[in-house]
C-alpha positions in Angstrom: 0.0 0.0 0.0 1.4 3.4 -1.0 2.7 5.5 1.9 1.9 9.2 2.0 4.7 11.6 1.4 5.6 14.0 4.2 6.0 17.3 2.4 6.8 20.7 3.9 4.6 23.3 2.3 1.9 25.6 3.6 -1.8 24.7 3.2 -4.5 26.8 4.8 -7.2 25.1 6.8 -10.1 27.0 8.3 -11.9 25.5 11.3 -13.5 26.6 14.6 -12.5 25.8 18.1 -15.2 25.4 20.8 -14.4 27.5 23.9 -13.3 25.5 26.9 -11.8 26.4 30.2 -8.8 24.9 32.0 -7.5 25.8 35.5 -4.7 24.2 37.5 -5.0 21.1 39.6 -3.5 17.6 40.3 -0.1 17.7 42.0 2.5 16.0 39.9 4.7 13.1 41.1 8.1 12.4 39.7 8.6 10.0 36.8 11.0 7.3 37.8 11.5 5.9 34.3 14.7 6.4 32.4 13.4 8.2 29.4 11.6 11.5 29.6 9.2 13.8 27.7 10.4 16.8 29.8 12.1 18.5 26.9 9.0 18.2 24.6 6.7 21.2 24.1 3.9 21.6 26.7 1.2 21.1 24.0 1.0 18.1 21.7 -1.6 18.1 18.9 -3.0 14.7 18.0 -3.3 14.4 14.2 -5.7 11.6 13.3 -6.6 10.1 9.9 -7.3 13.3 7.9 -5.2 15.7 5.9 -3.1 17.9 8.2 -0.6 20.7 7.6 1.6 21.9 10.5 4.1 23.7 8.4 3.4 27.1 9.8 3.0 26.0 13.4 5.8 27.1 15.9 7.8 23.9 16.8 8.7 25.5 20.1 5.1 25.6 21.2 3.6 22.4 19.7 4.6 18.8 19.3 2.6 16.6 16.9 1.5 13.1 17.7 0.3 11.7 14.4 -1.4 8.5 13.5 1.2 6.6 11.5 -0.5 3.2 11.2 -3.4 1.1 12.4 -2.8 -2.6 13.3 -5.8 -4.9 13.3 -5.6 -8.2 15.1 -7.9 -11.2 14.2 -6.3 -14.6 13.4 -3.2 -12.6 12.4 -1.9 -9.0 12.7 -2.2 -6.6 9.8 -0.8 -3.1 9.7 -2.3 -0.4 7.5 -0.2 2.8 7.1 -1.6 6.3 7.3 -3.7 7.2 4.2 -3.9 11.0 4.5 -1.1 13.5 3.9 0.6 15.3 6.8 3.2 18.0 6.7 5.5 19.4 9.4 8.0 22.2 9.9 11.6 20.9 9.9 12.2 21.1 13.6 8.8 19.8 14.8 8.9 17.3 17.7 7.1 14.3 16.1 5.5 11.4 18.0 4.4 8.4 15.9 1.1 6.9 17.1 0.1 3.3 16.4 -3.5 2.4 16.9 -4.3 -1.2 17.7 -7.7 -2.7 17.1 -8.4 -6.2 18.5 -12.2 -6.9 18.6 -12.7 -9.5 21.3 -15.0 -11.6 19.1 -12.2 -12.0 16.4 -8.8 -11.4 18.0 -6.8 -14.5 18.8 -4.2 -13.3 21.3 -3.1 -16.6 22.8 -0.3 -17.3 20.3 3.1 -16.9 22.0 4.6 -15.4 18.8 1.9 -12.7 18.4 3.3 -10.0 20.8 6.7 -10.2 19.0 5.0 -10.0 15.5 2.9 -7.0 16.5 5.9 -5.3 18.2 7.9 -5.6 14.9 5.1 -3.8 13.1 4.9 -1.1 15.8 8.6 -0.4 15.9 8.6 0.2 12.1 6.7 3.5 12.9 9.4 4.5 15.5 12.2 4.1 12.9 10.9 6.7 10.5 12.9 9.9 10.1 12.3 12.7 12.6 10.2 10.6 15.0 11.2 11.5 18.5 8.9 9.2 20.5 6.4 6.4 20.1 2.8 6.2 21.4 0.5 3.2 21.3 -3.2 3.6 21.4 -5.0 0.4 22.4 -8.3 0.2 24.4 -7.4 -3.2 25.8 -10.2 -5.0 27.6 -9.6 -6.7 30.9 -9.0 -10.0 29.2 -6.5 -8.4 26.8 -4.3 -6.7 29.5 -1.8 -9.7 29.8 -1.3 -9.6 26.0 -0.8 -5.8 26.1 1.7 -6.0 28.9 3.7 -8.7 26.9 3.5 -6.5 23.8 4.8 -3.4 25.6 7.8 -5.3 26.9 8.6 -6.6 23.4 8.3 -3.1 22.0 10.5 -1.6 24.7 13.2 -4.2 23.9 13.1 -3.3 20.2 13.2 0.5 20.6 16.3 2.6 20.8 17.3 2.8 24.5 16.7 6.6 24.7 13.4 6.8 22.8 10.4 7.6 25.1 7.4 5.2 25.0 3.9 6.5 25.6 0.5 4.9 25.7 -3.0 6.3 25.8 -4.9 5.2 28.8 -8.6 4.8 29.6 -9.5 7.0 32.5 -10.2 4.0 34.7 -6.6 2.7 34.2 -5.4 5.8 35.9 -7.8 5.7 38.8 -9.3 2.9 40.9 -8.8 0.2 38.2 -5.1 0.9 37.5 -3.0 -1.9 36.3 -0.1 0.1 34.8 2.5 0.1 37.6 5.0 -2.4 36.2 4.7 -1.6 32.5 8.0 -0.5 30.8 6.6 2.9 29.6 7.5 6.5 30.2 4.0 7.9 30.4 0.3 6.9 30.2 -1.9 9.7 28.9 -5.4 9.6 30.6 -8.0 10.1 27.9 -10.4 12.5 29.7 -12.9 12.8 26.8 -15.3 10.5 24.9 -15.8 8.7 28.3 -19.2 7.2 27.5 -21.3 6.3 30.5 -18.6 6.9 33.1 -20.5 8.8 35.8 -17.4 11.0 36.3 -17.4 12.1 32.7 -17.3 15.8 31.9 -20.4 17.9 32.4 -18.9 21.4 32.7 -15.4 23.0 32.5 -13.2 22.4 35.6 -14.4 18.9 36.4 -12.1 16.5 38.2 -11.1 12.9 37.8 -9.1 11.1 40.5 -5.7 10.2 39.2 -4.0 7.6 41.4 -1.4 6.0 39.0 1.9 7.9 38.9 2.5 7.1 35.2 -0.7 9.2 34.5 0.6 12.2 36.3 2.8 13.8 33.7 0.3 14.3 30.9 -3.4 14.5 30.1 -5.6 14.0 27.0 -8.5 16.4 26.2 -10.6 17.3 23.2 -11.5 20.8 21.8 -15.2 19.8 21.6 -15.7 18.8 25.2 -15.3 20.6 28.6 -11.8 20.4 29.9 -10.9 19.2 33.4 -8.7 21.1 35.8 -5.1 20.8 34.5 -1.9 21.2 36.5 0.4 23.9 35.3 3.3 21.6 34.7 1.3 18.8 33.0 1.8 18.2 29.3 -1.4 18.4 27.3 -2.4 16.2 24.4 -5.3 17.7 22.4 -7.6 16.0 20.0 -9.5 18.1 17.4 -12.4 16.6 15.5 -11.4 18.5 12.3 -8.1 19.4 10.6 -5.9 21.7 12.7 -5.3 25.3 11.7 -3.0 27.9 13.4 -5.8 29.7 15.1 -7.2 26.6 16.7 -3.8 25.6 18.0 -3.2 29.1 19.3 -6.5 29.0 21.2 -5.5 25.7 22.8 -2.1 27.1 23.8 -3.7 30.1 25.5 -6.1 27.8 27.4 -3.2 25.6 28.6 -1.3 28.6 29.9 -4.1 29.9 32.0 
């Protein structure tokens, strides 16, 4: 399948950003892992499967975490690369994101070779030029957690020693149902949006979610079309936008993060 070229040229996108409010909260705890996101910009923009152009965005202010491939697991693992074009400024801090889909009715995760096979696919994203870190996005069910833990260990062994490894985390993984403590990762980003029927899901700006897992204390995931929770001043913020990004939308996000 043809891979999209990463070009560096300006394209104007016009979109709107819903107004949301963020105020500080949640004391941070130190990250005891070897690798660190501490030198990354405070704001990371998630770029999902749509055309995106970050050529004019200030690399000092924004990192970009872009969907590089989607891996679907059934009786075997199959990776599909990003289909939409994406463009960066030369010095942008780039995080490659790999999405894993493993429907419980089809995914056969018992094979001892499967974690290594999937890890090889994942690490291919990390080896691309200019990629500074790797993030895995997998909404593992309770029965899939043992497989995910094995997978993360295999990925960590295959990555360059100094490359940070991130995962997205369901909000419950960072609270009362945390199972992340022994994973070989450098951060888990609590996804505090699209929370479904969770009774603690957002109702108005400034809402709170109890974070108990230290790996979830360094960063937070929010969306421009839902109310933001309180956010600690030193916490790195990943932001999802339901449309293509444009400079004004990114600037509005930056101002909210700095409040």
